[in-house]
C-alpha positions as a Python dict, from the first residue, in 0.01 Angstrom:
ca = {
    (1, 'X'): (0, 0, 0),
    (2, 'X'): (60, -303, -238),
    (3, 'X'): (347, -244, -482),
    (4, 'X'): (325, -397, -825),
    (5, 'X'): (568, -363, -1122),
    (6, 'X'): (426, -307, -1468),
    (7, 'X'): (570, -501, -1757),
    (8, 'X'): (412, -358, -2084),
    (9, 'X'): (377, -610, -2375),
    (10, 'X'): (292, -463, -2711),
    (11, 'X'): (252, -618, -3063),
    (12, 'X'): (421, -452, -3354),
    (13, 'X'): (540, -523, -3692),
    (14, 'X'): (379, -742, -3970),
    (15, 'X'): (96, -976, -3915),
    (16, 'X'): (-189, -1120, -4097),
    (17, 'X'): (-552, -1073, -3983),
    (18, 'X'): (-592, -1429, -3881),
    (19, 'X'): (-282, -1429, -3664),
    (20, 'X'): (-330, -1389, -3282),
    (21, 'X'): (-134, -1091, -3173),
    (22, 'X'): (223, -1169, -3096),
    (23, 'X'): (188, -985, -2751),
    (24, 'X'): (-111, -1218, -2662),
    (25, 'X'): (82, -1531, -2745),
    (26, 'X'): (388, -1416, -2546),
    (27, 'X'): (169, -1307, -2247),
    (28, 'X'): (-3, -1643, -2247),
    (29, 'X'): (335, -1823, -2250),
    (30, 'X'): (463, -1620, -1947),
    (31, 'X'): (138, -1690, -1758),
    (32, 'X'): (165, -2045, -1825),
    (33, 'X'): (542, -2060, -1710),
    (34, 'X'): (526, -1841, -1389),
    (35, 'X'): (287, -1863, -1085),
    (36, 'X'): (13, -1642, -1211),
    (37, 'X'): (-315, -1465, -1137),
    (38, 'X'): (-541, -1421, -1449),
    (39, 'X'): (-817, -1236, -1262),
    (40, 'X'): (-670, -895, -1316),
    (41, 'X'): (-657, -731, -1656),
    (42, 'X'): (-372, -890, -1850),
    (43, 'X'): (-288, -1107, -1559),
    (44, 'X'): (0, -1101, -1312),
    (45, 'X'): (300, -1326, -1243),
    (46, 'X'): (498, -1391, -945),
    (47, 'X'): (884, -1390, -960),
    (48, 'X'): (1022, -1594, -680),
    (49, 'X'): (1398, -1679, -656),
    (50, 'X'): (1654, -1724, -378),
    (51, 'X'): (1693, -1337, -345),
    (52, 'X'): (1359, -1185, -365),
    (53, 'X'): (990, -1217, -469),
    (54, 'X'): (808, -969, -689),
    (55, 'X'): (456, -923, -839),
    (56, 'X'): (464, -824, -1206),
    (57, 'X'): (160, -712, -1390),
    (58, 'X'): (155, -794, -1761),
    (59, 'X'): (-22, -498, -1919),
    (60, 'X'): (-101, -379, -2260),
    (61, 'X'): (66, -76, -2405),
    (62, 'X'): (-192, 203, -2403),
    (63, 'X'): (-69, 472, -2623),
    (64, 'X'): (-402, 660, -2606),
    (65, 'X'): (-338, 722, -2235),
    (66, 'X'): (-186, 1068, -2159),
    (67, 'X'): (2, 918, -1859),
    (68, 'X'): (68, 574, -1719),
    (69, 'X'): (52, 711, -1375),
    (70, 'X'): (-336, 699, -1361),
    (71, 'X'): (-466, 391, -1183),
    (72, 'X'): (-820, 284, -1087),
    (73, 'X'): (-697, 115, -774),
    (74, 'X'): (-561, 363, -521),
    (75, 'X'): (-443, 90, -295),
    (76, 'X'): (-201, -36, -559),
    (77, 'X'): (124, 153, -632),
    (78, 'X'): (231, 58, -992),
    (79, 'X'): (578, 114, -1119),
    (80, 'X'): (647, 123, -1496),
    (81, 'X'): (947, -113, -1493),
    (82, 'X'): (971, -272, -1838),
    (83, 'X'): (853, -319, -2189),
    (84, 'X'): (840, -608, -2441),
    (85, 'X'): (785, -538, -2811),
    (86, 'X'): (654, -861, -2974),
    (87, 'X'): (601, -934, -3342),
    (88, 'X'): (545, -1231, -3568),
    (89, 'X'): (870, -1320, -3732),
    (90, 'X'): (761, -1345, -4099),
    (91, 'X'): (1092, -1265, -4256),
    (92, 'X'): (1139, -1483, -4573),
    (93, 'X'): (1466, -1524, -4750),
    (94, 'X'): (1272, -1499, -5083),
    (95, 'X'): (1146, -1148, -5012),
    (96, 'X'): (1334, -825, -4949),
    (97, 'X'): (1434, -717, -4604),
    (98, 'X'): (1260, -384, -4645),
    (99, 'X'): (926, -552, -4712),
    (100, 'X'): (935, -759, -4399),
    (101, 'X'): (1134, -573, -4149),
    (102, 'X'): (920, -453, -3858),
    (103, 'X'): (1176, -176, -3746),
    (104, 'X'): (970, 117, -3885),
    (105, 'X'): (666, 26, -3693),
    (106, 'X'): (870, -77, -3390),
    (107, 'X'): (1031, 272, -3381),
    (108, 'X'): (686, 446, -3377),
    (109, 'X'): (553, 212, -3104),
    (110, 'X'): (864, 275, -2899),
    (111, 'X'): (835, 640, -2932),
    (112, 'X'): (478, 650, -2845),
    (113, 'X'): (542, 436, -2530),
    (114, 'X'): (817, 679, -2414),
    (115, 'X'): (598, 987, -2477),
    (116, 'X'): (316, 825, -2252),
    (117, 'X'): (570, 733, -1980),
    (118, 'X'): (512, 364, -2033),
    (119, 'X'): (855, 254, -2149),
    (120, 'X'): (1023, 118, -1832),
    (121, 'X'): (1387, 63, -1857),
    (122, 'X'): (1451, -218, -1604),
    (123, 'X'): (1384, -468, -1872),
    (124, 'X'): (1340, -413, -2251),
    (125, 'X'): (1295, -693, -2486),
    (126, 'X'): (1231, -723, -2868),
    (127, 'X'): (1097, -1066, -2924),
    (128, 'X'): (1030, -1221, -3260),
    (129, 'X'): (763, -1475, -3197),
    (130, 'X'): (726, -1801, -3396),
    (131, 'X'): (495, -2099, -3341),
    (132, 'X'): (753, -2355, -3430),
    (133, 'X'): (1130, -2375, -3496),
    (134, 'X'): (1285, -2057, -3612),
    (135, 'X'): (1331, -2067, -3991),
    (136, 'X'): (1669, -2092, -4156),
    (137, 'X'): (1843, -1759, -4156),
    (138, 'X'): (2167, -1852, -4307),
    (139, 'X'): (2120, -1649, -4621),
    (140, 'X'): (2288, -1313, -4656),
    (141, 'X'): (1961, -1124, -4668),
    (142, 'X'): (1843, -1287, -4345),
    (143, 'X'): (2174, -1227, -4171),
    (144, 'X'): (2158, -856, -4270),
    (145, 'X'): (1807, -826, -4125),
    (146, 'X'): (1921, -1001, -3800),
    (147, 'X'): (2195, -744, -3765),
    (148, 'X'): (1964, -460, -3831),
    (149, 'X'): (1735, -566, -3551),
    (150, 'X'): (2015, -610, -3311),
    (151, 'X'): (2168, -270, -3376),
    (152, 'X'): (1808, -115, -3348),
    (153, 'X'): (1788, -266, -3005),
    (154, 'X'): (2129, -148, -2897),
    (155, 'X'): (2027, 205, -2991),
    (156, 'X'): (1723, 192, -2765),
    (157, 'X'): (1831, -28, -2476),
    (158, 'X'): (1652, -358, -2585),
    (159, 'X'): (1767, -703, -2606),
    (160, 'X'): (1671, -905, -2920),
    (161, 'X'): (1529, -1267, -2873),
    (162, 'X'): (1368, -1504, -3126),
    (163, 'X'): (1135, -1711, -2931),
    (164, 'X'): (940, -2037, -3026),
    (165, 'X'): (619, -1998, -2819),
    (166, 'X'): (476, -2348, -2936),
    (167, 'X'): (417, -2603, -2668),
    (168, 'X'): (744, -2787, -2754),
    (169, 'X'): (943, -2455, -2798),
    (170, 'X'): (848, -2341, -2453),
    (171, 'X'): (1002, -2649, -2290),
    (172, 'X'): (1348, -2611, -2452),
    (173, 'X'): (1666, -2451, -2325),
    (174, 'X'): (1586, -2398, -1965),
    (175, 'X'): (1867, -2622, -1832),
    (176, 'X'): (2123, -2460, -2067),
    (177, 'X'): (2376, -2215, -1927),
    (178, 'X'): (2365, -1985, -2224),
    (179, 'X'): (1988, -1960, -2287),
    (180, 'X'): (1811, -1846, -2598),
    (181, 'X'): (1459, -1861, -2734),
    (182, 'X'): (1159, -1855, -2486),
    (183, 'X'): (1403, -1981, -2210),
    (184, 'X'): (1593, -1658, -2246),
    (185, 'X'): (1278, -1453, -2212),
    (186, 'X'): (1188, -1642, -1888),
    (187, 'X'): (1541, -1595, -1763),
    (188, 'X'): (1534, -1219, -1830),
    (189, 'X'): (1195, -1173, -1656),
    (190, 'X'): (1290, -1386, -1361),
    (191, 'X'): (1628, -1227, -1312),
    (192, 'X'): (1529, -866, -1330),
    (193, 'X'): (1528, -687, -990),
    (194, 'X'): (1188, -520, -1007),
    (195, 'X'): (1096, -209, -816),
    (196, 'X'): (849, -404, -609),
    (197, 'X'): (1097, -669, -519),
    (198, 'X'): (1100, -774, -156),
    (199, 'X'): (1433, -919, -56),
    (200, 'X'): (1456, -1247, 129),
    (201, 'X'): (1673, -1289, 439),
    (202, 'X'): (2023, -1420, 342),
    (203, 'X'): (2250, -1625, 557),
    (204, 'X'): (2172, -1594, 919),
    (205, 'X'): (1983, -1263, 887),
    (206, 'X'): (1667, -1234, 1106),
    (207, 'X'): (1334, -1263, 949),
    (208, 'X'): (1204, -940, 803),
    (209, 'X'): (908, -776, 964),
    (210, 'X'): (583, -825, 775),
    (211, 'X'): (438, -529, 593),
    (212, 'X'): (748, -345, 531),
    (213, 'X'): (811, -190, 191),
    (214, 'X'): (1097, -291, -48),
    (215, 'X'): (1324, -12, 55),
    (216, 'X'): (1307, -104, 421),
    (217, 'X'): (1344, -473, 329),
    (218, 'X'): (1661, -393, 119),
    (219, 'X'): (1813, -190, 404),
    (220, 'X'): (1736, -458, 662),
    (221, 'X'): (1889, -730, 443),
    (222, 'X'): (2198, -529, 363),
    (223, 'X'): (2255, -453, 726),
    (224, 'X'): (2252, -818, 840),
    (225, 'X'): (2431, -996, 557),
    (226, 'X'): (2760, -1127, 696),
    (227, 'X'): (3066, -1050, 494),
    (228, 'X'): (3243, -1342, 310),
    (229, 'X'): (3497, -1507, 541),
    (230, 'X'): (3642, -1754, 293),
    (231, 'X'): (3898, -1687, 21),
    (232, 'X'): (3728, -1734, -319),
    (233, 'X'): (3888, -1797, -656),
    (234, 'X'): (3711, -1638, -952),
    (235, 'X'): (3551, -1935, -1161),
    (236, 'X'): (3537, -1727, -1487),
    (237, 'X'): (3853, -1749, -1694),
    (238, 'X'): (3939, -1526, -1978),
    (239, 'X'): (4199, -1596, -2251),
    (240, 'X'): (4548, -1448, -2200),
    (241, 'X'): (4491, -1214, -2502),
    (242, 'X'): (4152, -1104, -2388),
    (243, 'X'): (4098, -732, -2288),
    (244, 'X'): (3941, -856, -1986),
    (245, 'X'): (4237, -1050, -1846),
    (246, 'X'): (4285, -947, -1478),
    (247, 'X'): (4605, -915, -1280),
    (248, 'X'): (4692, -1214, -1062),
    (249, 'X'): (4664, -1010, -733),
    (250, 'X'): (4296, -931, -827),
    (251, 'X'): (4184, -1304, -882),
    (252, 'X'): (4147, -1359, -506),
    (253, 'X'): (3987, -1155, -241),
    (254, 'X'): (3927, -1226, 116),
    (255, 'X'): (3930, -1103, 469),
    (256, 'X'): (4198, -1326, 614),
    (257, 'X'): (4411, -1017, 706),
    (258, 'X'): (4304, -742, 936),
    (259, 'X'): (4531, -474, 780),
    (260, 'X'): (4282, -320, 541),
    (261, 'X'): (4321, -562, 254),
    (262, 'X'): (3954, -591, 219),
    (263, 'X'): (3917, -225, 122),
    (264, 'X'): (4200, -283, -136),
    (265, 'X'): (4034, -593, -274),
    (266, 'X'): (3696, -400, -307),
    (267, 'X'): (3882, -123, -497),
    (268, 'X'): (4015, -382, -746),
    (269, 'X'): (3679, -537, -801),
    (270, 'X'): (3516, -209, -891),
    (271, 'X'): (3820, -104, -1107),
    (272, 'X'): (3772, -426, -1302),
    (273, 'X'): (3400, -362, -1330),
    (274, 'X'): (3476, -17, -1486),
    (275, 'X'): (3704, -195, -1735),
    (276, 'X'): (3439, -441, -1827),
    (277, 'X'): (3173, -169, -1894),
    (278, 'X'): (3422, 37, -2087),
    (279, 'X'): (3499, -258, -2314),
    (280, 'X'): (3134, -316, -2357),
    (281, 'X'): (3082, 45, -2478),
    (282, 'X'): (3378, -8, -2729),
    (283, 'X'): (3204, -322, -2858),
    (284, 'X'): (2881, -139, -2909),
    (285, 'X'): (3049, 145, -3079),
    (286, 'X'): (3249, -73, -3330),
    (287, 'X'): (2942, -284, -3392),
    (288, 'X'): (2745, 14, -3484),
    (289, 'X'): (3014, 137, -3708),
    (290, 'X'): (3042, -189, -3884),
    (291, 'X'): (3401, -233, -3779),
    (292, 'X'): (3326, -595, -3648),
    (293, 'X'): (3201, -897, -3826),
    (294, 'X'): (2904, -1087, -3673),
    (295, 'X'): (3154, -1362, -3548),
    (296, 'X'): (3387, -1101, -3396),
    (297, 'X'): (3106, -920, -3214),
    (298, 'X'): (2975, -1253, -3080),
    (299, 'X'): (3321, -1358, -2961),
    (300, 'X'): (3393, -1016, -2785),
    (301, 'X'): (3041, -1011, -2635),
    (302, 'X'): (3108, -1356, -2493),
    (303, 'X'): (3430, -1246, -2342),
    (304, 'X'): (3258, -940, -2190),
    (305, 'X'): (2990, -1169, -2036),
    (306, 'X'): (3242, -1421, -1889),
    (307, 'X'): (3434, -1134, -1732),
    (308, 'X'): (3124, -965, -1592),
    (309, 'X'): (3024, -1297, -1434),
    (310, 'X'): (3357, -1330, -1273),
    (311, 'X'): (3337, -974, -1126),
    (312, 'X'): (2995, -1053, -1001),
    (313, 'X'): (3107, -1371, -818),
    (314, 'X'): (3392, -1165, -660),
    (315, 'X'): (3133, -899, -539),
    (316, 'X'): (2952, -1180, -346),
    (317, 'X'): (2699, -1324, -604),
    (318, 'X'): (2804, -1685, -600),
    (319, 'X'): (2700, -1952, -847),
    (320, 'X'): (2445, -2211, -695),
    (321, 'X'): (2365, -2553, -786),
    (322, 'X'): (2011, -2491, -687),
    (323, 'X'): (1743, -2477, -947),
    (324, 'X'): (1712, -2106, -944),
    (325, 'X'): (2085, -2034, -925),
    (326, 'X'): (2131, -1921, -1272),
    (327, 'X'): (1832, -1698, -1257),
    (328, 'X'): (1952, -1550, -947),
    (329, 'X'): (2300, -1473, -1088),
    (330, 'X'): (2114, -1311, -1378),
    (331, 'X'): (1950, -1097, -1119),
    (332, 'X'): (2287, -975, -993),
    (333, 'X'): (2387, -876, -1340),
    (334, 'X'): (2076, -668, -1380),
    (335, 'X'): (2174, -460, -1074),
    (336, 'X'): (2479, -314, -1254),
    (337, 'X'): (2368, 13, -1439),
    (338, 'X'): (2387, 7, -1817),
    (339, 'X'): (2541, -356, -1852),
    (340, 'X'): (2220, -502, -1966),
    (341, 'X'): (2196, -271, -2258),
    (342, 'X'): (2571, -297, -2354),
    (343, 'X'): (2690, -646, -2276),
    (344, 'X'): (2390, -870, -2259),
    (345, 'X'): (2238, -746, -2580),
    (346, 'X'): (2563, -802, -2753),
    (347, 'X'): (2594, -1156, -2614),
    (348, 'X'): (2244, -1250, -2738),
    (349, 'X'): (2357, -1137, -3085),
}
């Protein structure tokens, strides 16, 4: 049985009758960027990186459906893996935030999606779509609206992105390490470990048998991947005063010794991962309570992201100079429960 991940894309928020729905604009942009098949309703894209391949269906949100489990094709096993809420960013500094904020509509759309089992949680994005450069948001009213959107996302497990989906805007930022705009949407979609993902052999692993399911593929790959034999130094550096500063003995792990140091090194890595996630929770709580300014929140979220990348490297997810290296690293981050909602969202703020 063919397995396909479903990524729901829904329009919400203010728009004019003459506007093409924001969801349609974003879907077309994704179909143009990824290898795609437009014969199916909504179209499908193929996510292909150094770790796995996955087929993802870009599907409309159907809130009139009683359940998302019904499918007209019994040969296809569909998994509700993600949801993108898209809206036209029509915020104007000359108007009031209350008159232009899409949050009320977004809340009802999100609730309807959850009620109909269509709110997948592997990837959740709130995308403010523009067809040109994002307007100046340096005014106090615009900054307050931006903060409201980010906090709305944090409460529901979304990441907020402002994406220019014009022809020029779709080309920008893909080579940047810290991506934003449409490039960030592409990175998030390409880095998510979808339920239908089929792992590729790593290192000297034998080729996987054709026709096996994702679970069997993951088991086979995991059983044949050799353990690291070289000592590695963490490339991510944190400031001495950062809450993520790690003890010197935790900076390097390896298996040079045969006296059980590997087990101790692995324990240190997971201890550090727990520290990072705990700090992410504190950032989120303080941001919601208003205890942090926007600048403080961004700085602390940046420290959290750097620390998380360092832990990921020590767990075996190395940086690569290949074209898909950064997307693959993002995929590693997605495998850590709850980090996407608590650290990545804050970093995009």
